[in-house]
C-alpha positions as CSV (number, residue, x, y, z in Angstrom):
1,M,9.2,2.7,-23.7
2,K,8.2,-0.9,-23.4
3,K,11.9,-2.0,-23.1
4,Q,12.3,0.5,-20.3
5,V,9.3,-0.9,-18.4
6,I,10.6,-4.4,-18.9
7,G,14.0,-3.4,-17.7
8,M,12.6,-1.7,-14.6
9,R,10.5,-4.8,-13.8
10,M,13.6,-7.0,-14.3
11,K,15.7,-4.8,-12.0
12,Y,13.2,-4.9,-9.1
13,A,12.5,-8.6,-9.7
14,A,16.3,-9.1,-9.3
15,Y,16.2,-7.0,-6.0
16,A,13.3,-9.2,-4.8
17,G,15.2,-12.3,-5.7
18,A,18.4,-11.1,-4.0
19,A,16.4,-10.2,-0.9
20,N,14.9,-13.7,-0.7
21,I,18.2,-15.4,-1.3
22,F,19.5,-13.4,1.7
23,L,16.3,-14.3,3.5
24,L,17.0,-18.0,3.0
25,T,20.6,-17.5,4.2
26,A,19.3,-15.8,7.3
27,M,17.4,-19.0,8.1
28,F,20.7,-20.7,8.7
29,L,21.9,-18.0,11.0
30,P,21.2,-18.0,14.8
31,Y,17.5,-17.6,15.0
32,V,17.5,-18.1,18.8
33,K,20.6,-17.4,20.9
34,K,20.4,-18.0,24.6
35,E,23.0,-19.1,27.2
36,G,25.5,-20.0,24.6
37,C,23.0,-22.1,22.6
38,S,22.3,-21.0,19.0
39,L,19.6,-22.5,16.9
40,S,18.7,-21.7,13.3
41,A,15.2,-21.5,11.9
42,F,15.6,-25.0,10.4
43,A,16.6,-26.4,13.8
44,L,13.6,-24.7,15.4
45,L,11.3,-26.1,12.7
46,S,12.6,-29.6,13.4
47,G,12.1,-29.2,17.1
48,I,8.5,-27.9,16.7
49,M,7.6,-30.7,14.3
50,G,9.1,-33.2,16.6
51,N,6.6,-32.1,19.3
52,G,3.7,-32.4,17.0
53,L,2.9,-28.7,16.9
54,S,1.7,-28.8,13.3
55,G,-0.2,-25.6,13.3
56,L,2.8,-23.6,14.4
57,S,5.2,-25.5,12.2
58,Y,3.1,-24.5,9.1
59,I,4.0,-20.8,9.7
60,L,7.7,-21.5,10.0
61,A,7.6,-23.8,7.0
62,A,5.8,-21.2,4.9
63,A,8.5,-18.6,6.0
64,V,11.1,-21.0,4.5
65,C,9.2,-22.0,1.4
66,L,7.8,-18.6,0.2
67,P,11.3,-17.1,-0.4
68,V,12.2,-20.1,-2.6
69,I,9.0,-19.5,-4.6
70,L,9.7,-15.8,-5.0
71,V,13.3,-16.5,-6.1
72,L,12.0,-18.9,-8.7
73,L,9.3,-16.5,-9.9
74,G,11.9,-13.7,-10.1
75,I,14.2,-15.8,-12.2
76,L,11.3,-16.7,-14.5
77,N,10.3,-13.0,-14.7
78,M,13.9,-12.1,-15.8
79,I,14.3,-14.9,-18.3
80,K,10.8,-14.5,-19.8
81,P,9.5,-11.0,-19.2
82,S,6.5,-11.7,-21.4
83,I,5.2,-14.3,-18.9
84,P,2.6,-12.5,-16.7
85,V,3.9,-13.5,-13.2
86,S,4.1,-10.0,-11.7
87,K,0.7,-10.2,-10.0
88,V,1.6,-13.7,-8.7
89,M,4.9,-12.3,-7.3
90,M,3.0,-9.4,-5.6
91,V,0.5,-11.8,-4.0
92,T,3.3,-14.1,-2.9
93,G,5.3,-11.2,-1.6
94,A,2.3,-10.0,0.4
95,V,1.7,-13.4,1.8
96,E,5.4,-13.7,2.7
97,A,5.2,-10.4,4.6
98,L,2.1,-11.6,6.4
99,V,3.8,-14.9,7.3
100,M,6.8,-13.1,8.7
101,S,4.5,-10.9,10.7
102,L,2.8,-14.0,12.1
103,L,6.2,-15.4,12.8
104,I,7.3,-12.6,15.0
105,I,3.9,-12.7,16.8
106,N,4.1,-16.4,17.5
107,S,7.8,-17.1,17.7
108,K,7.9,-16.8,21.5
109,K,5.1,-19.4,21.8
110,M,6.8,-21.7,19.3
111,I,10.1,-21.5,21.1
112,D,8.5,-22.0,24.5
113,L,6.4,-25.0,23.4
114,S,9.3,-26.6,21.6
115,G,11.3,-26.6,24.8
116,I,14.6,-26.3,22.9
117,A,15.5,-22.8,24.2
118,G,15.0,-23.4,27.9
119,D,12.6,-21.5,30.2
120,K,11.8,-17.8,30.3
121,F,12.5,-17.0,26.7
122,M,12.4,-13.3,26.0
123,V,12.4,-11.1,22.8
124,K,16.1,-10.2,23.5
125,D,17.0,-13.9,23.0
126,F,16.1,-13.7,19.3
127,G,19.2,-14.0,17.2
128,I,20.4,-12.0,14.2
129,G,18.8,-14.5,11.8
130,F,15.3,-13.6,13.1
131,W,15.7,-9.9,12.7
132,L,17.4,-10.2,9.3
133,A,14.6,-12.4,8.1
134,L,12.0,-9.9,9.3
135,V,13.6,-6.9,7.6
136,L,14.4,-8.8,4.4
137,S,10.9,-10.1,4.0
138,Y,9.5,-6.5,3.9
139,F,12.3,-5.4,1.6
140,A,11.4,-8.2,-0.7
141,L,7.7,-7.2,-0.6
142,A,8.7,-3.6,-1.4
143,A,10.8,-4.7,-4.4
144,V,8.0,-6.9,-5.7
145,M,5.5,-4.1,-5.5
146,K,7.9,-1.7,-7.2
147,S,8.5,-4.2,-10.0
148,I,4.8,-3.9,-11.0
149,K,4.9,-0.1,-10.9
150,V,3.4,0.5,-7.5
151,H,4.3,4.0,-6.1
152,P,6.9,3.9,-3.3
153,G,4.6,6.0,-1.2
154,H,2.0,3.3,-1.3
155,I,4.6,0.8,-0.2
156,I,5.5,3.0,2.8
157,L,1.9,3.5,3.7
158,A,1.2,-0.2,3.4
159,L,4.0,-1.0,5.8
160,M,3.1,1.7,8.2
161,S,-0.5,0.7,8.2
162,V,0.5,-2.7,9.5
163,V,2.3,-1.0,12.4
164,W,-0.7,1.3,13.1
165,L,-3.4,-1.4,12.8
166,F,-1.6,-4.0,14.9
167,P,-2.4,-2.6,18.3
168,I,-6.0,-1.9,17.3
169,V,-6.5,-5.4,16.0
170,W,-4.8,-6.8,19.1
171,I,-6.9,-4.9,21.6
172,I,-10.1,-5.9,19.7
173,L,-9.1,-9.5,19.7
174,T,-8.2,-9.3,23.4
175,S,-11.6,-7.9,24.2
176,L,-13.2,-10.9,22.4
177,R,-10.9,-13.4,24.0
178,E,-12.6,-16.2,25.9
179,E,-9.6,-17.1,28.0
180,S,-8.8,-14.8,30.9
181,G,-5.4,-13.7,32.0
182,Y,-3.1,-10.7,31.5
183,Y,-0.5,-12.4,29.3
184,V,-0.8,-15.2,26.8
185,G,1.8,-16.3,24.4
186,Y,-0.3,-16.1,21.2
187,F,-2.0,-13.4,19.2
188,F,-5.3,-15.0,18.0
189,P,-7.6,-16.1,20.9
190,K,-8.5,-19.8,21.2
191,G,-12.1,-18.8,21.7
192,L,-14.2,-15.7,21.0
193,T,-17.0,-14.4,23.2
194,L,-19.0,-11.2,23.9
195,D,-19.1,-11.9,27.6
196,N,-16.4,-9.3,28.3
197,Y,-18.7,-6.6,26.9
198,R,-21.8,-8.0,28.7
199,S,-20.0,-8.0,32.0
200,M,-18.8,-4.4,31.5
201,L,-22.4,-3.2,30.7
202,D,-24.2,-5.3,33.2
203,P,-25.9,-2.9,35.7
204,A,-25.7,-5.6,38.4
205,G,-22.1,-6.4,37.6
206,V,-18.9,-5.7,39.6
207,I,-17.7,-3.1,37.2
208,P,-19.9,0.0,36.8
209,F,-18.6,0.8,33.4
210,A,-21.9,2.3,32.2
211,K,-21.7,4.8,35.1
212,W,-18.1,5.7,34.3
213,W,-19.0,6.1,30.6
214,S,-22.0,8.4,31.3
215,N,-19.9,10.5,33.7
216,T,-17.2,10.9,31.1
217,F,-19.6,11.7,28.3
218,Y,-21.3,14.4,30.5
219,V,-18.0,16.0,31.4
220,A,-16.6,15.8,27.8
221,A,-19.8,17.1,26.2
222,A,-20.2,20.0,28.6
223,I,-16.5,21.0,28.3
224,C,-16.7,20.6,24.5
225,V,-19.7,23.0,24.2
226,I,-18.3,25.6,26.6
227,N,-14.7,25.5,25.2
228,T,-15.9,25.7,21.6
229,V,-17.9,28.9,22.4
230,I,-15.1,30.5,24.4
231,V,-12.3,29.7,22.0
232,L,-14.2,30.8,18.9
233,T,-15.5,34.0,20.4
234,T,-12.1,34.9,21.9
235,A,-10.4,34.2,18.5
236,F,-13.0,36.3,16.7
237,T,-12.5,39.2,19.1
238,L,-8.7,39.1,18.9
239,S,-8.9,38.8,15.1
240,R,-11.5,41.3,14.2
241,I,-11.6,43.9,17.0
242,R,-8.8,46.4,17.7
243,F,-8.5,47.7,21.2
244,A,-5.8,49.0,23.6
245,G,-3.6,46.2,25.0
246,R,-4.7,43.6,22.4
247,I,-1.2,42.5,21.4
248,T,0.0,42.4,25.1
249,L,-3.0,40.4,26.0
250,M,-2.3,37.9,23.2
251,K,1.3,37.5,24.3
252,V,0.4,37.0,28.0
253,M,-2.3,34.4,27.1
254,L,0.1,32.6,24.8
255,I,2.9,32.4,27.4
256,I,0.5,31.3,30.2
257,G,-0.9,28.6,27.9
258,M,2.6,27.1,27.5
259,F,2.7,26.0,31.1
260,P,1.2,22.6,31.8
261,G,-2.1,22.6,33.6
262,F,-1.1,20.1,36.3
263,M,1.4,22.6,37.7
264,S,-1.6,24.3,39.4
265,M,-3.3,21.1,40.3
266,I,-2.9,21.3,44.1
267,A,-4.0,25.0,44.2
268,V,-7.0,24.2,42.0
269,Y,-8.0,21.3,44.2
270,N,-7.8,23.4,47.4
271,I,-9.9,26.2,45.8
272,L,-12.6,23.8,44.7
273,K,-12.5,22.1,48.1
274,G,-12.9,25.4,49.8
275,I,-16.1,26.2,47.8
276,G,-17.5,22.7,48.3
277,L,-17.1,21.4,44.7
278,A,-14.3,18.9,45.3
279,Q,-15.0,15.3,44.1
280,T,-17.8,16.3,41.8
281,L,-18.2,16.2,38.0
282,T,-19.0,20.0,38.1
283,A,-15.5,20.6,39.3
284,L,-14.1,18.8,36.2
285,V,-16.3,20.9,33.9
286,I,-15.1,24.1,35.6
287,V,-11.5,23.1,35.4
288,G,-11.8,22.0,31.8
289,A,-13.4,25.2,30.7
290,A,-11.3,27.6,32.9
291,G,-8.3,28.0,30.6
292,A,-10.1,27.5,27.2
293,A,-9.5,31.0,26.0
294,M,-5.7,30.5,26.0
295,G,-6.2,28.1,23.0
296,Y,-7.3,30.9,20.8
297,Y,-4.3,31.2,18.5
298,I,-5.1,28.4,15.9
299,S,-8.7,29.7,15.5
300,K,-7.5,33.3,15.3
301,G,-5.0,32.4,12.6
302,F,-7.8,30.9,10.6
303,F,-10.1,33.9,11.1
304,D,-7.3,36.2,9.9
305,T,-7.4,34.5,6.5
306,I,-11.0,35.4,5.9
307,P,-11.1,38.8,4.0
308,K,-12.2,41.7,6.2
309,S,-14.0,43.1,3.2
310,L,-16.8,40.7,4.1
311,D,-17.1,42.4,7.5
312,E,-17.1,45.9,6.0
313,A,-19.8,45.0,3.5
314,A,-21.9,43.5,6.3
315,V,-21.5,46.6,8.5
316,I,-22.7,48.8,5.6
317,D,-25.8,46.6,5.4
318,G,-26.4,47.2,9.2
319,A,-25.0,43.9,10.6
320,T,-23.8,43.9,14.2
321,K,-20.6,42.1,15.4
322,F,-22.6,39.2,16.7
323,Q,-24.3,38.8,13.3
324,I,-21.0,39.0,11.5
325,F,-19.6,36.3,13.7
326,T,-22.6,33.9,13.5
327,R,-23.8,34.5,9.9
328,I,-20.5,35.2,8.1
329,I,-17.4,34.0,10.0
330,L,-18.7,30.7,11.4
331,P,-20.3,29.4,8.1
332,L,-16.9,30.0,6.4
333,S,-15.0,28.4,9.3
334,K,-16.4,24.9,9.4
335,P,-12.9,23.3,9.3
336,I,-11.6,25.2,12.3
337,L,-15.0,24.7,14.0
338,V,-14.7,20.9,13.6
339,Y,-11.1,21.0,14.8
340,T,-12.1,23.0,17.9
341,V,-15.0,20.6,18.6
342,L,-12.9,17.5,18.3
343,T,-10.0,18.8,20.4
344,S,-12.3,20.1,23.0
345,F,-14.0,16.7,23.3
346,L,-10.9,14.6,23.1
347,G,-9.1,16.3,25.9
348,P,-11.6,15.7,28.7
349,W,-12.6,12.3,27.3
350,G,-9.2,10.8,27.8
351,D,-8.0,13.0,30.7
352,Y,-6.7,11.1,33.7
353,I,-4.6,13.5,35.8
354,F,-7.2,16.1,36.8
355,P,-10.0,13.6,37.4
356,Y,-7.8,11.4,39.5
357,M,-6.8,14.4,41.6
358,L,-10.2,16.0,41.9
359,L,-12.4,13.0,42.3
360,G,-10.3,11.2,44.9
361,D,-12.1,8.1,46.3
362,N,-15.6,9.2,45.1
363,S,-16.1,6.1,42.9
364,N,-19.6,7.2,41.8
365,S,-18.0,10.1,39.9
366,Y,-15.2,8.1,38.3
367,T,-14.6,8.7,34.6
368,V,-13.5,5.8,32.3
369,A,-9.9,6.8,32.5
370,I,-9.9,6.3,36.3
371,G,-12.1,3.2,36.1
372,L,-10.0,1.5,33.5
373,N,-6.9,2.3,35.5
374,W,-8.6,0.7,38.6
375,L,-8.9,-2.5,36.5
376,R,-5.3,-2.2,35.6
377,D,-4.1,-2.5,39.2
378,F,-1.7,-5.4,39.7
379,R,-4.2,-7.1,42.1
380,R,-7.0,-7.1,39.5
381,I,-5.4,-7.0,36.1
382,D,-5.0,-10.8,35.6
383,T,-8.8,-11.3,36.4
384,Y,-10.2,-8.3,34.5
385,Y,-7.7,-7.8,31.7
386,T,-10.1,-8.9,28.9
387,Q,-12.8,-6.7,30.4
388,F,-10.2,-3.9,30.4
389,A,-9.7,-4.4,26.7
390,A,-13.4,-4.4,26.1
391,G,-13.7,-1.1,28.0
392,A,-10.9,0.4,25.9
393,V,-12.7,-0.5,22.7
394,M,-16.0,1.0,24.0
395,V,-14.1,4.2,25.1
396,S,-12.8,4.7,21.5
397,L,-16.3,4.4,19.8
398,P,-17.5,8.0,20.5
399,I,-14.3,9.4,19.1
400,V,-14.5,7.3,16.0
401,I,-18.2,8.2,15.5
402,L,-17.6,11.9,16.1
403,F,-14.7,11.9,13.6
404,L,-16.7,10.1,10.9
405,L,-19.6,12.5,11.3
406,L,-17.4,15.6,11.1
407,Q,-14.5,14.6,8.8
408,R,-16.3,15.9,5.6
409,F,-16.0,19.4,6.9
410,Y,-12.2,19.2,6.8
411,V,-12.2,19.5,3.0
412,E,-14.3,22.6,3.1
413,G,-12.3,25.8,2.9
414,L,-13.2,29.4,1.9
415,S,-14.6,28.5,-1.5
416,G,-17.4,30.8,-2.3
417,S,-16.6,33.4,0.3
418,V,-15.3,35.9,-2.3
419,K,-16.7,35.9,-5.8
420,G,-14.9,37.5,-8.7
């Protein structure tokens, strides 16, 4: 068994070594290719160091040196398997993947500042050496992790988490960025400040974000409560009560629910305008709750899994349908209740199409989606982009808090509903 473990470690250490040898080879291939000019990573490193850009040159130098270190560690691991270098290889491989991530983030800035690739450098101007180096660095990390018996699923999740977390980290850093401007050629801000958040929340400021936020919360909370009640009661009725036309009604509601809501947007606006509710938050609540019943099918499917013997026993004890729904079905349906609450809140919280259509130019009733889009206009985005990022972070906070408060109910099923 021990020989098999050592053999497995040696095999994946060999994979990691081979990946890093190819990675070093990729450094000699065209890293930048523009207008017939090809530059390798080593040529780019020389150009950057020649301009005194030491901070950036360290990243590229590390991208060159770390593969050499990993190759040497891999050879040592194969020659002397008893030497405990596996953890060192894993840490080095992780650092290498991080360095390569920083490389892709800062490569454009390094190339622009070095001046060796001309003006207006774009991502499409990266050569095959750059893309091979990026792919091989993560392959080498996966091989290193596998050599110390890390599950492949963990490797995939680790790599995917980098992709998922990157835009979140980026928008948070942008919201804290001291320098204004829509586009900058670097990832980490030169200075950090909370002024972007202060300007967004300042009642006397240019941007009435607090008003947008309160409008959105009012609409989302009202729609969440109304929709949750409508969806759950409709699902309970269709799941537990048998009446003429029930199947036909479910089919019609299911088919109608497949059509996107914005198809009726003009008609809905004209109806609301005719009754004097256009450009009001009440109109958004009415529109958001109007078609709630057509989302019954997921909740109904969950209610169908709850044994009907519980209903029959409750009826024998004298319970009404309402009591069965509130005292038996709902306590056993916390997962679907949480799901309904979250989806009912998320929809109106991030909705843009209907608020934009219904509210028009009534800026006092703007929601955060319309307000942030107003900041994104080409005439304002360069001035207010960091405030836009701060607003995007604050918009996400209620969703995160709501999910953290309710996530524990996801693991609760029907345990305890039927004994014996």
